[in-house]
N, C-alpha and C positions, 0 to 999 in steps of 0.2 A: 601053883596058884595063878588065874587070871585076873590080873585087872580090870574090875567094870569099867566103864565107858562113863563120865558121869558129862551131861550136856549141860553147861551155862545159859539159863532160860534168859535170866539179863541180857545176856552179850548175844544171843541171838535174835532176843526181839530187838535187840538197837542197831543190829545190822540189816534186820529186814524193815525195819521203821528207815534204817538212810538211805536204804535202796530206794523206796517208795517215794522218800519226799526228794533224791538225787532226779529220780524219772521224770516226776510231777513240774519240777522246774527246769527242766530241760524243755519238756514236752511244751507246756506255758512258754517258753523262749522262742520255741520253735514257730507258734499260733501267732506272736509280735515279731518276728520275722530276723531273729535272729538265731541266726545258724551256728550251733554248738556242737561241733563233731570229734571223734577223737582224736584227729590228729590236734587240736587247737589244746586240750587237756595234758593229751602226751608230751607235747613241744615244752609246753609248762610246766612240769611235774618234773621233765627231764633238765629244764636249766634249771630251776630251782635247786635238784640234786646236783648236778654239774658245778655251781657255786658254792653249794658247801663243801662238796668234796675241794674245791679248789682252796678252799679258805681253811678247810684242815689239813690239810697236807701244808700247806704253807705255816699256818701254826705250829704244827709239830717238827716241822724241819726248822725251824728258826730257832738256833742256837742262840741264846741270852745267857750272858754270863757278866758279873757284876763288875763295874770299873775300876 
């Protein structure tokens, strides 16, 4: 028996609307003189991910015992 592929229309619609809104915002900001390129977003996302990883590793390896 093959499983039927079910597409969640609400999720797909939300993705499409998000993509349109982000594209529109970036275009408006470019017209106003604010250059937002992929490097800026990538650096911000990687910095946040790196900080989260450092905090998680520190917390995970922090052996706390009762005195």
